[in-house]
FIGUKOL-79080 format. One record per residue: residue in three letters; residue number from 1; x, y, z of N, C-alpha, C, O in turn. Coordinates in nm, 3 decimals. Example, Ala and Ser with C-alpha at 12.3 -4.5 7.8 and 13.67 -1.06 7.14 Angstrom:
! residues 2
aa ALA&i 1&n_px 1.319&n_py -0.569&n_pz 0.780&ca_px 1.230&ca_py -0.450&ca_pz 0.780&c_px 1.320&c_py -0.330&c_pz 0.780&o_px 1.424&o_py -0.332&o_pz 0.846 $
aa SER&i 2&n_px 1.285&n_py -0.225&n_pz 0.708&ca_px 1.367&ca_py -0.106&ca_pz 0.714&c_px 1.290&c_py 0.003&c_pz 0.787&o_px 1.341&o_py 0.114&o_pz 0.804 $
***
This chain:
! residues 106
aa MET&i 1&n_px -1.468&n_py 4.767&n_pz 4.541&ca_px -1.592&ca_py 4.640&ca_pz 4.491&c_px -1.544&c_py 4.556&c_pz 4.454&o_px -1.433&o_py 4.535&o_pz 4.404 $
aa VAL&i 2&n_px -1.673&n_py 4.464&n_pz 4.492&ca_px -1.560&ca_py 4.295&ca_pz 4.410&c_px -1.780&c_py 4.292&c_pz 4.336&o_px -1.889&o_py 4.316&o_pz 4.388 $
aa GLU&i 3&n_px -1.726&n_py 4.245&n_pz 4.182&ca_px -1.837&ca_py 4.244&ca_pz 4.098&c_px -1.818&c_py 4.038&c_pz 4.049&o_px -1.716&o_py 3.970&o_pz 4.050 $
aa PHE&i 4&n_px -1.940&n_py 4.004&n_pz 4.017&ca_px -1.843&ca_py 3.929&ca_pz 3.951&c_px -1.875&c_py 3.832&c_pz 3.860&o_px -1.945&o_py 3.736&o_pz 3.892 $
aa GLU&i 5&n_px -1.815&n_py 3.851&n_pz 3.710&ca_px -1.855&ca_py 3.842&ca_pz 3.621&c_px -1.921&c_py 3.696&c_pz 3.551&o_px -1.929&o_py 3.584&o_pz 3.601 $
aa GLN&i 6&n_px -1.968&n_py 3.751&n_pz 3.401&ca_px -2.017&ca_py 3.607&ca_pz 3.417&c_px -1.939&c_py 3.513&c_pz 3.311&o_px -1.971&o_py 3.433&o_pz 3.222 $
aa ASN&i 7&n_px -1.830&n_py 3.559&n_pz 3.362&ca_px -1.742&ca_py 3.427&ca_pz 3.230&c_px -1.719&c_py 3.323&c_pz 3.399&o_px -1.726&o_py 3.201&o_pz 3.389 $
aa GLY&i 8&n_px -1.695&n_py 3.384&n_pz 3.534&ca_px -1.712&ca_py 3.278&ca_pz 3.637&c_px -1.604&c_py 3.311&c_pz 3.676&o_px -1.551&o_py 3.223&o_pz 3.745 $
aa SER&i 9&n_px -1.516&n_py 3.442&n_pz 3.656&ca_px -1.467&ca_py 3.547&ca_pz 3.739&c_px -1.449&c_py 3.637&c_pz 3.874&o_px -1.556&o_py 3.664&o_pz 3.929 $
aa VAL&i 10&n_px -1.355&n_py 3.677&n_pz 3.925&ca_px -1.460&ca_py 3.768&ca_pz 4.045&c_px -1.330&c_py 3.907&c_pz 4.005&o_px -1.207&o_py 3.905&o_pz 4.000 $
aa ARG&i 11&n_px -1.423&n_py 4.003&n_pz 3.986&ca_px -1.322&ca_py 4.117&ca_pz 3.960&c_px -1.396&c_py 4.202&c_pz 4.089&o_px -1.510&o_py 4.214&o_pz 4.135 $
aa PHE&i 12&n_px -1.222&n_py 4.267&n_pz 4.124&ca_px -1.189&ca_py 4.326&ca_pz 4.211&c_px -1.162&c_py 4.493&c_pz 4.173&o_px -1.079&o_py 4.531&o_pz 4.091 $
aa GLN&i 13&n_px -1.219&n_py 4.549&n_pz 4.224&ca_px -1.190&ca_py 4.671&ca_pz 4.165&c_px -1.152&c_py 4.779&c_pz 4.364&o_px -1.200&o_py 4.751&o_pz 4.474 $
aa PHE&i 14&n_px -1.042&n_py 4.910&n_pz 4.324&ca_px -1.037&ca_py 5.003&ca_pz 4.382&c_px -0.955&c_py 5.093&c_pz 4.389&o_px -0.834&o_py 5.076&o_pz 4.370 $
aa LYS&i 15&n_px -1.031&n_py 5.246&n_pz 4.431&ca_px -0.957&ca_py 5.350&ca_pz 4.417&c_px -0.868&c_py 5.360&c_pz 4.509&o_px -0.901&o_py 5.345&o_pz 4.627 $
aa LYS&i 16&n_px -0.739&n_py 5.386&n_pz 4.476&ca_px -0.596&ca_py 5.372&ca_pz 4.599&c_px -0.611&c_py 5.470&c_pz 4.613&o_px -0.645&o_py 5.521&o_pz 4.506 $
aa PRO&i 17&n_px -0.599&n_py 5.618&n_pz 4.780&ca_px -0.569&ca_py 5.699&ca_pz 4.792&c_px -0.426&c_py 5.763&c_pz 4.725&o_px -0.346&o_py 5.674&o_pz 4.695 $
aa GLY&i 18&n_px -0.394&n_py 5.862&n_pz 4.705&ca_px -0.292&ca_py 5.921&ca_pz 4.608&c_px -0.229&c_py 5.900&c_pz 4.500&o_px -0.311&o_py 5.925&o_pz 4.411 $
aa ARG&i 19&n_px -0.144&n_py 5.873&n_pz 4.459&ca_px -0.103&ca_py 5.825&ca_pz 4.312&c_px -0.017&c_py 5.749&c_pz 4.252&o_px 0.050&o_py 5.718&o_pz 4.351 $
aa GLY&i 20&n_px 0.038&n_py 5.689&n_pz 4.155&ca_px 0.126&ca_py 5.617&ca_pz 4.097&c_px 0.124&c_py 5.489&c_pz 4.237&o_px 0.071&o_py 5.455&o_pz 4.343 $
aa GLY&i 21&n_px 0.215&n_py 5.460&n_pz 4.145&ca_px 0.296&ca_py 5.307&ca_pz 4.257&c_px 0.211&c_py 5.205&c_pz 4.200&o_px 0.164&o_py 5.212&o_pz 4.087 $
aa ARG&i 22&n_px 0.187&n_py 5.086&n_pz 4.302&ca_px 0.128&ca_py 4.947&ca_pz 4.238&c_px 0.056&c_py 4.911&c_pz 4.371&o_px 0.057&o_py 4.963&o_pz 4.483 $
aa LEU&i 23&n_px 0.022&n_py 4.852&n_pz 4.343&ca_px -0.130&ca_py 4.824&ca_pz 4.386&c_px -0.163&c_py 4.654&c_pz 4.378&o_px -0.206&o_py 4.607&o_pz 4.272 $
aa TYR&i 24&n_px -0.135&n_py 4.547&n_pz 4.522&ca_px -0.152&ca_py 4.399&ca_pz 4.531&c_px -0.309&c_py 4.392&c_pz 4.556&o_px -0.374&o_py 4.492&o_pz 4.588 $
aa LEU&i 25&n_px -0.376&n_py 4.243&n_pz 4.536&ca_px -0.450&ca_py 4.177&ca_pz 4.584&c_px -0.414&c_py 4.115&c_pz 4.665&o_px -0.326&o_py 4.037&o_pz 4.629 $
aa VAL&i 26&n_px -0.449&n_py 4.107&n_pz 4.800&ca_px -0.362&ca_py 4.006&ca_pz 4.900&c_px -0.448&c_py 3.925&c_pz 4.938&o_px -0.559&o_py 3.973&o_pz 4.914 $
aa GLY&i 27&n_px -0.457&n_py 3.783&n_pz 5.006&ca_px -0.600&ca_py 3.728&ca_pz 5.093&c_px -0.514&c_py 3.592&c_pz 5.105&o_px -0.395&o_py 3.583&o_pz 5.074 $
aa ASP&i 28&n_px -0.612&n_py 3.463&n_pz 5.168&ca_px -0.641&ca_py 3.344&ca_pz 5.246&c_px -0.585&c_py 3.273&c_pz 5.082&o_px -0.486&o_py 3.200&o_pz 5.073 $
aa PHE&i 29&n_px -0.678&n_py 3.318&n_pz 4.955&ca_px -0.699&ca_py 3.264&ca_pz 4.841&c_px -0.502&c_py 3.234&c_pz 4.795&o_px -0.436&o_py 3.137&o_pz 4.758 $
aa ASN&i 30&n_px -0.474&n_py 3.376&n_pz 4.826&ca_px -0.306&ca_py 3.342&ca_pz 4.761&c_px -0.196&c_py 3.337&c_pz 4.853&o_px -0.085&o_py 3.381&o_pz 4.824 $
aa ASN&i 31&n_px -0.229&n_py 3.273&n_pz 4.987&ca_px -0.116&ca_py 3.241&ca_pz 5.098&c_px -0.115&c_py 3.387&c_pz 5.138&o_px 0.002&o_py 3.419&o_pz 5.117 $
aa TRP&i 32&n_px -0.174&n_py 3.486&n_pz 5.180&ca_px -0.114&ca_py 3.682&ca_pz 5.116&c_px 0.029&c_py 3.664&c_pz 5.152&o_px 0.101&o_py 3.680&o_pz 5.251 $
aa ASP&i 33&n_px 0.043&n_py 3.602&n_pz 4.958&ca_px 0.142&ca_py 3.690&ca_pz 4.939&c_px 0.198&c_py 3.798&c_pz 4.837&o_px 0.193&o_py 3.795&o_pz 4.714 $
aa GLU&i 34&n_px 0.231&n_py 3.856&n_pz 4.886&ca_px 0.244&ca_py 4.034&ca_pz 4.880&c_px 0.207&c_py 4.127&c_pz 4.753&o_px 0.156&o_py 4.238&o_pz 4.738 $
aa THR&i 35&n_px 0.274&n_py 4.000&n_pz 4.646&ca_px 0.303&ca_py 4.040&ca_pz 4.507&c_px 0.296&c_py 3.945&c_pz 4.396&o_px 0.377&o_py 3.926&o_pz 4.305 $
aa SER&i 36&n_px 0.181&n_py 3.885&n_pz 4.423&ca_px 0.166&ca_py 3.735&ca_pz 4.367&c_px 0.016&c_py 3.788&c_pz 4.240&o_px -0.009&o_py 3.743&o_pz 4.128 $
aa HIS&i 37&n_px -0.034&n_py 3.864&n_pz 4.297&ca_px -0.160&ca_py 3.933&ca_pz 4.255&c_px -0.180&c_py 4.116&c_pz 4.184&o_px -0.280&o_py 4.186&o_pz 4.190 $
aa PRO&i 38&n_px -0.036&n_py 4.150&n_pz 4.117&ca_px -0.095&ca_py 4.272&ca_pz 4.094&c_px -0.211&c_py 4.327&c_pz 4.013&o_px -0.251&o_py 4.267&o_pz 3.913 $
aa MET&i 39&n_px -0.261&n_py 4.430&n_pz 4.051&ca_px -0.379&ca_py 4.480&ca_pz 4.016&c_px -0.344&c_py 4.609&c_pz 3.859&o_px -0.232&o_py 4.654&o_pz 3.836 $
aa LYS&i 40&n_px -0.406&n_py 4.626&n_pz 3.818&ca_px -0.375&ca_py 4.692&ca_pz 3.688&c_px -0.459&c_py 4.885&c_pz 3.692&o_px -0.577&o_py 4.898&o_pz 3.723 $
aa LYS&i 41&n_px -0.405&n_py 4.961&n_pz 3.671&ca_px -0.491&ca_py 5.066&ca_pz 3.648&c_px -0.542&c_py 5.099&c_pz 3.530&o_px -0.507&o_py 5.075&o_pz 3.414 $
aa THR&i 42&n_px -0.655&n_py 5.173&n_pz 3.592&ca_px -0.710&ca_py 5.201&ca_pz 3.475&c_px -0.716&c_py 5.337&c_pz 3.452&o_px -0.665&o_py 5.427&o_pz 3.518 $
aa GLU&i 43&n_px -0.825&n_py 5.347&n_pz 3.295&ca_px -0.779&ca_py 5.528&ca_pz 3.208&c_px -0.890&c_py 5.615&c_pz 3.350&o_px -0.889&o_py 5.736&o_pz 3.371 $
aa LYS&i 44&n_px -0.965&n_py 5.525&n_pz 3.417&ca_px -1.071&ca_py 5.641&ca_pz 3.470&c_px -0.999&c_py 5.668&c_pz 3.613&o_px -1.037&o_py 5.756&o_pz 3.690 $
aa GLY&i 45&n_px -0.855&n_py 5.552&n_pz 3.646&ca_px -0.770&ca_py 5.626&ca_pz 3.810&c_px -0.826&c_py 5.478&c_pz 3.884&o_px -0.869&o_py 5.513&o_pz 3.994 $
aa GLN&i 46&n_px -0.843&n_py 5.341&n_pz 3.870&ca_px -0.852&ca_py 5.271&ca_pz 3.953&c_px -0.807&c_py 5.172&c_pz 3.933&o_px -0.765&o_py 5.163&o_pz 3.817 $
aa TRP&i 47&n_px -0.790&n_py 5.057&n_pz 4.013&ca_px -0.742&ca_py 4.946&ca_pz 3.956&c_px -0.842&c_py 4.852&c_pz 3.988&o_px -0.950&o_py 4.868&o_pz 4.046 $
aa GLU&i 48&n_px -0.777&n_py 4.730&n_pz 3.929&ca_px -0.878&ca_py 4.631&ca_pz 3.914&c_px -0.776&c_py 4.529&c_pz 3.874&o_px -0.664&o_py 4.548&o_pz 3.828 $
aa LEU&i 49&n_px -0.853&n_py 4.388&n_pz 3.908&ca_px -0.764&ca_py 4.186&ca_pz 3.925&c_px -0.907&c_py 4.196&c_pz 3.840&o_px -0.978&o_py 4.295&o_pz 3.828 $
aa ASP&i 50&n_px -0.928&n_py 4.063&n_pz 3.787&ca_px -1.011&ca_py 3.932&ca_pz 3.793&c_px -0.917&c_py 3.851&c_pz 3.823&o_px -0.795&o_py 3.858&o_pz 3.810 $
aa VAL&i 51&n_px -0.993&n_py 3.762&n_pz 3.869&ca_px -0.923&ca_py 3.632&ca_pz 3.953&c_px -1.042&c_py 3.545&c_pz 3.959&o_px -1.160&o_py 3.564&o_pz 3.985 $
aa ARG&i 52&n_px -0.964&n_py 3.431&n_pz 3.922&ca_px -1.080&ca_py 3.280&ca_pz 3.903&c_px -1.085&c_py 3.214&c_pz 4.027&o_px -1.010&o_py 3.122&o_pz 4.060 $
aa LEU&i 53&n_px -1.167&n_py 3.258&n_pz 4.090&ca_px -1.216&ca_py 3.192&ca_pz 4.263&c_px -1.307&c_py 3.021&c_pz 4.230&o_px -1.372&o_py 2.993&o_pz 4.130 $
aa ARG&i 54&n_px -1.277&n_py 2.927&n_pz 4.359&ca_px -1.418&ca_py 2.851&ca_pz 4.398&c_px -1.500&c_py 2.911&c_pz 4.472&o_px -1.499&o_py 3.025&o_pz 4.517 $
aa ALA&i 55&n_px -1.591&n_py 2.801&n_pz 4.485&ca_px -1.690&ca_py 2.895&ca_pz 4.587&c_px -1.654&c_py 2.883&c_pz 4.716&o_px -1.614&o_py 2.771&o_pz 4.748 $
aa GLY&i 56&n_px -1.658&n_py 2.979&n_pz 4.812&ca_px -1.655&ca_py 2.979&ca_pz 4.935&c_px -1.615&c_py 3.150&c_pz 4.988&o_px -1.578&o_py 3.224&o_pz 4.897 $
aa ALA&i 57&n_px -1.620&n_py 3.187&n_pz 5.073&ca_px -1.542&ca_py 3.199&ca_pz 5.166&c_px -1.410&c_py 3.291&c_pz 5.207&o_px -1.353&o_py 3.242&o_pz 5.305 $
aa TYR&i 58&n_px -1.342&n_py 3.419&n_pz 5.153&ca_px -1.223&ca_py 3.455&ca_pz 5.111&c_px -1.197&c_py 3.605&c_pz 5.204&o_px -1.279&o_py 3.696&o_pz 5.196 $
aa CYS&i 59&n_px -1.088&n_py 3.615&n_pz 5.281&ca_px -1.046&ca_py 3.731&ca_pz 5.359&c_px -0.950&c_py 3.780&c_pz 5.180&o_px -0.913&o_py 3.729&o_pz 5.074 $
aa PHE&i 60&n_px -0.953&n_py 3.928&n_pz 5.264&ca_px -0.857&ca_py 3.975&ca_pz 5.136&c_px -0.845&c_py 4.151&c_pz 5.195&o_px -0.900&o_py 4.206&o_pz 5.290 $
aa LEU&i 61&n_px -0.767&n_py 4.193&n_pz 5.110&ca_px -0.706&ca_py 4.318&ca_pz 5.152&c_px -0.612&c_py 4.365&c_pz 5.027&o_px -0.571&o_py 4.288&o_pz 4.940 $
aa TYR&i 62&n_px -0.583&n_py 4.508&n_pz 5.034&ca_px -0.528&ca_py 4.562&ca_pz 4.889&c_px -0.419&c_py 4.633&c_pz 4.954&o_px -0.463&o_py 4.733&o_pz 5.011 $
aa ARG&i 63&n_px -0.288&n_py 4.618&n_pz 4.968&ca_px -0.181&ca_py 4.623&ca_pz 4.944&c_px -0.073&c_py 4.712&c_pz 4.842&o_px -0.029&o_py 4.672&o_pz 4.734 $
aa ASP&i 64&n_px -0.046&n_py 4.840&n_pz 4.906&ca_px 0.070&ca_py 4.913&ca_pz 4.797&c_px 0.207&c_py 4.944&c_pz 4.872&o_px 0.227&o_py 4.883&o_pz 4.977 $
aa GLU&i 65&n_px 0.307&n_py 5.037&n_pz 4.824&ca_px 0.408&ca_py 4.979&ca_pz 4.891&c_px 0.456&c_py 5.037&c_pz 5.064&o_px 0.568&o_py 5.035&o_pz 5.116 $
aa ASN&i 66&n_px 0.352&n_py 5.075&n_pz 5.109&ca_px 0.352&ca_py 5.158&ca_pz 5.280&c_px 0.204&c_py 5.086&c_pz 5.340&o_px 0.183&o_py 5.022&o_pz 5.443 $
aa SER&i 67&n_px 0.143&n_py 5.115&n_pz 5.263&ca_px -0.041&ca_py 5.044&ca_pz 5.345&c_px -0.111&c_py 4.894&c_pz 5.300&o_px -0.097&o_py 4.828&o_pz 5.197 $
aa TRP&i 68&n_px -0.171&n_py 4.876&n_pz 5.394&ca_px -0.298&ca_py 4.793&ca_pz 5.357&c_px -0.424&c_py 4.874&c_pz 5.365&o_px -0.430&o_py 4.974&o_pz 5.437 $
aa TYR&i 69&n_px -0.557&n_py 4.820&n_pz 5.270&ca_px -0.665&ca_py 4.874&ca_pz 5.232&c_px -0.730&c_py 4.761&c_pz 5.280&o_px -0.693&o_py 4.644&o_pz 5.274 $
aa VAL&i 70&n_px -0.873&n_py 4.827&n_pz 5.345&ca_px -0.992&ca_py 4.699&ca_pz 5.348&c_px -1.095&c_py 4.774&c_pz 5.235&o_px -1.086&o_py 4.896&o_pz 5.222 $
aa ASP&i 71&n_px -1.203&n_py 4.692&n_pz 5.147&ca_px -1.274&ca_py 4.712&ca_pz 5.024&c_px -1.343&c_py 4.786&c_pz 5.122&o_px -1.333&o_py 4.733&o_pz 5.233 $
aa SER&i 72&n_px -1.444&n_py 4.944&n_pz 5.118&ca_px -1.522&ca_py 4.955&ca_pz 5.179&c_px -1.642&c_py 4.935&c_pz 5.132&o_px -1.749&o_py 4.975&o_pz 5.179 $
aa GLU&i 73&n_px -1.619&n_py 4.859&n_pz 5.017&ca_px -1.769&ca_py 4.833&ca_pz 5.012&c_px -1.793&c_py 4.717&c_pz 4.970&o_px -1.850&o_py 4.693&o_pz 4.864 $
aa SER&i 74&n_px -1.729&n_py 4.594&n_pz 5.093&ca_px -1.730&ca_py 4.447&ca_pz 5.089&c_px -1.733&c_py 4.403&c_pz 5.197&o_px -1.648&o_py 4.459&o_pz 5.267 $
aa PRO&i 75&n_px -1.816&n_py 4.294&n_pz 5.275&ca_px -1.827&ca_py 4.297&ca_pz 5.398&c_px -1.682&c_py 4.286&c_pz 5.487&o_px -1.582&o_py 4.284&o_pz 5.415 $
aa TYR&i 76&n_px -1.659&n_py 4.280&n_pz 5.617&ca_px -1.540&ca_py 4.275&ca_pz 5.695&c_px -1.521&c_py 4.180&c_pz 5.817&o_px -1.633&o_py 4.153&o_pz 5.859 $
aa VAL&i 77&n_px -1.437&n_py 4.127&n_pz 5.882&ca_px -1.421&ca_py 4.009&ca_pz 5.961&c_px -1.292&c_py 4.125&c_pz 6.042&o_px -1.238&o_py 4.219&o_pz 5.984 $
aa ASP&i 78&n_px -1.271&n_py 4.088&n_pz 6.168&ca_px -1.220&ca_py 4.130&ca_pz 6.264&c_px -1.098&c_py 4.058&c_pz 6.260&o_px -1.123&o_py 3.942&o_pz 6.293 $
aa ASN&i 79&n_px -0.959&n_py 4.074&n_pz 6.231&ca_px -0.845&ca_py 3.973&ca_pz 6.220&c_px -0.759&c_py 4.039&c_pz 6.337&o_px -0.748&o_py 4.155&o_pz 6.378 $
aa PRO&i 80&n_px -0.673&n_py 3.855&n_pz 6.391&ca_px -0.550&ca_py 3.854&ca_pz 6.441&c_px -0.501&c_py 3.987&c_pz 6.541&o_px -0.467&o_py 3.986&o_pz 6.660 $
aa TRP&i 81&n_px -0.510&n_py 4.100&n_pz 6.442&ca_px -0.401&ca_py 4.205&ca_pz 6.498&c_px -0.491&c_py 4.359&c_pz 6.516&o_px -0.453&o_py 4.475&o_pz 6.501 $
aa GLY&i 82&n_px -0.602&n_py 4.314&n_pz 6.546&ca_px -0.642&ca_py 4.429&ca_pz 6.562&c_px -0.756&c_py 4.520&c_pz 6.475&o_px -0.835&o_py 4.608&o_pz 6.509 $
aa SER&i 83&n_px -0.731&n_py 4.469&n_pz 6.376&ca_px -0.766&ca_py 4.525&ca_pz 6.279&c_px -0.836&c_py 4.456&c_pz 6.180&o_px -0.846&o_py 4.337&o_pz 6.208 $
aa GLU&i 84&n_px -0.904&n_py 4.498&n_pz 6.038&ca_px -0.952&ca_py 4.419&ca_pz 5.955&c_px -0.965&c_py 4.375&c_pz 5.831&o_px -0.933&o_py 4.434&o_pz 5.728 $
aa TYR&i 85&n_px -1.027&n_py 4.233&n_pz 5.846&ca_px -0.984&ca_py 4.176&ca_pz 5.652&c_px -1.127&c_py 4.195&c_pz 5.593&o_px -1.227&o_py 4.193&o_pz 5.664 $
aa SER&i 86&n_px -1.129&n_py 4.218&n_pz 5.440&ca_px -1.240&ca_py 4.191&ca_pz 5.375&c_px -1.289&c_py 4.146&c_pz 5.368&o_px -1.242&o_py 4.059&o_pz 5.441 $
aa VAL&i 87&n_px -1.411&n_py 4.092&n_pz 5.321&ca_px -1.471&ca_py 3.971&ca_pz 5.242&c_px -1.517&c_py 3.945&c_pz 5.147&o_px -1.604&o_py 4.024&o_pz 5.111 $
aa VAL&i 88&n_px -1.487&n_py 3.827&n_pz 5.055&ca_px -1.581&ca_py 3.817&ca_pz 4.954&c_px -1.641&c_py 3.629&c_pz 4.939&o_px -1.561&o_py 3.535&o_pz 4.940 $
aa ARG&i 89&n_px -1.741&n_py 3.617&n_pz 4.932&ca_px -1.821&ca_py 3.473&ca_pz 4.911&c_px -1.826&c_py 3.458&c_pz 4.775&o_px -1.881&o_py 3.548&o_pz 4.712 $
aa VAL&i 90&n_px -1.801&n_py 3.404&n_pz 4.742&ca_px -1.828&ca_py 3.346&ca_pz 4.574&c_px -1.958&c_py 3.219&c_pz 4.594&o_px -1.968&o_py 3.122&o_pz 4.670 $
aa PRO&i 91&n_px -2.038&n_py 3.268&n_pz 4.498&ca_px -2.111&ca_py 3.139&ca_pz 4.540&c_px -2.121&c_py 3.030&c_pz 4.410&o_px -2.083&o_py 3.048&o_pz 4.294 $
aa GLN&i 92&n_px -2.179&n_py 2.921&n_pz 4.464&ca_px -2.190&ca_py 2.815&ca_pz 4.436&c_px -2.251&c_py 2.779&c_pz 4.307&o_px -2.373&o_py 2.787&o_pz 4.315 $
aa LYS&i 93&n_px -2.205&n_py 2.739&n_pz 4.182&ca_px -2.282&ca_py 2.747&ca_pz 4.035&c_px -2.296&c_py 2.588&c_pz 4.021&o_px -2.396&o_py 2.533&o_pz 4.066 $
aa SER&i 94&n_px -2.191&n_py 2.513&n_pz 3.958&ca_px -2.211&ca_py 2.384&ca_pz 3.948&c_px -2.043&c_py 2.330&c_pz 3.969&o_px -1.958&o_py 2.418&o_pz 3.971 $
aa GLU&i 95&n_px -2.008&n_py 2.217&n_pz 3.982&ca_px -1.866&ca_py 2.154&ca_pz 3.944&c_px -1.818&c_py 2.206&c_pz 3.863&o_px -1.743&o_py 2.300&o_pz 3.890 $
aa THR&i 96&n_px -1.835&n_py 2.176&n_pz 3.755&ca_px -1.756&ca_py 2.221&ca_pz 3.625&c_px -1.760&c_py 2.436&c_pz 3.605&o_px -1.701&o_py 2.514&o_pz 3.530 $
aa ASP&i 97&n_px -1.815&n_py 2.446&n_pz 3.668&ca_px -1.820&ca_py 2.594&ca_pz 3.697&c_px -1.649&c_py 2.661&c_pz 3.795&o_px -1.577&o_py 2.761&o_pz 3.785 $
aa ASN&i 98&n_px -1.650&n_py 2.563&n_pz 3.864&ca_px -1.530&ca_py 2.622&ca_pz 3.967&c_px -1.423&c_py 2.601&c_pz 3.889&o_px -1.411&o_py 2.488&o_pz 3.842 $
aa PRO&i 99&n_px -1.337&n_py 2.688&n_pz 3.862&ca_px -1.189&ca_py 2.662&ca_pz 3.845&c_px -1.105&c_py 2.643&c_pz 3.929&o_px -1.137&o_py 2.652&o_pz 4.047 $
aa PRO&i 100&n_px -1.032&n_py 2.625&n_pz 3.908&ca_px -0.858&ca_py 2.622&ca_pz 3.986&c_px -0.820&c_py 2.786&c_pz 4.130&o_px -0.814&o_py 2.907&o_pz 4.106 $
aa PRO&i 101&n_px -0.807&n_py 2.731&n_pz 4.228&ca_px -0.834&ca_py 2.893&ca_pz 4.304&c_px -0.698&c_py 2.980&c_pz 4.283&o_px -0.585&o_py 2.931&o_pz 4.284 $
aa SER&i 102&n_px -0.725&n_py 3.101&n_pz 4.266&ca_px -0.664&ca_py 3.194&ca_pz 4.284&c_px -0.562&c_py 3.203&c_pz 4.177&o_px -0.445&o_py 3.228&o_pz 4.206 $
aa SER&i 103&n_px -0.601&n_py 3.184&n_pz 4.049&ca_px -0.581&ca_py 3.176&ca_pz 3.907&c_px -0.578&c_py 3.327&c_pz 3.873&o_px -0.690&o_py 3.366&o_pz 3.905 $
aa PRO&i 104&n_px -0.501&n_py 3.444&n_pz 3.818&ca_px -0.537&ca_py 3.627&ca_pz 3.802&c_px -0.548&c_py 3.625&c_pz 3.628&o_px -0.440&o_py 3.632&o_pz 3.569 $
aa LYS&i 105&n_px -0.644&n_py 3.618&n_pz 3.565&ca_px -0.673&ca_py 3.632&ca_pz 3.433&c_px -0.636&c_py 3.759&c_pz 3.420&o_px -0.660&o_py 3.854&o_pz 3.494 $
aa GLU&i 106&n_px -0.551&n_py 3.752&n_pz 3.279&ca_px -0.468&ca_py 3.847&ca_pz 3.202&c_px -0.551&c_py 3.905&c_pz 3.178&o_px -0.538&o_py 4.006&o_pz 3.109 $
***
């Protein structure tokens, strides 16, 4: 699930099948770097990460040690490998509201 926060960040949330391990947010906003955006597990067992993105549309997936996952609650597009990418569309607010792309919020 993707939510837009009041502070301008985008909150990515995912309930990963299985237990433990690690989960990463991977997309065209970080050049598909598989480890640059680690997600944090909440007490409720879901994974979250807030990211500041400029207005626009971004393809993304979630990645653990073994698998790639789409966000079932987000729109999707076909990719060149015969599967799908999830898509988040960040709305335009104003020029001053647009932070640098892909900076994870700690």
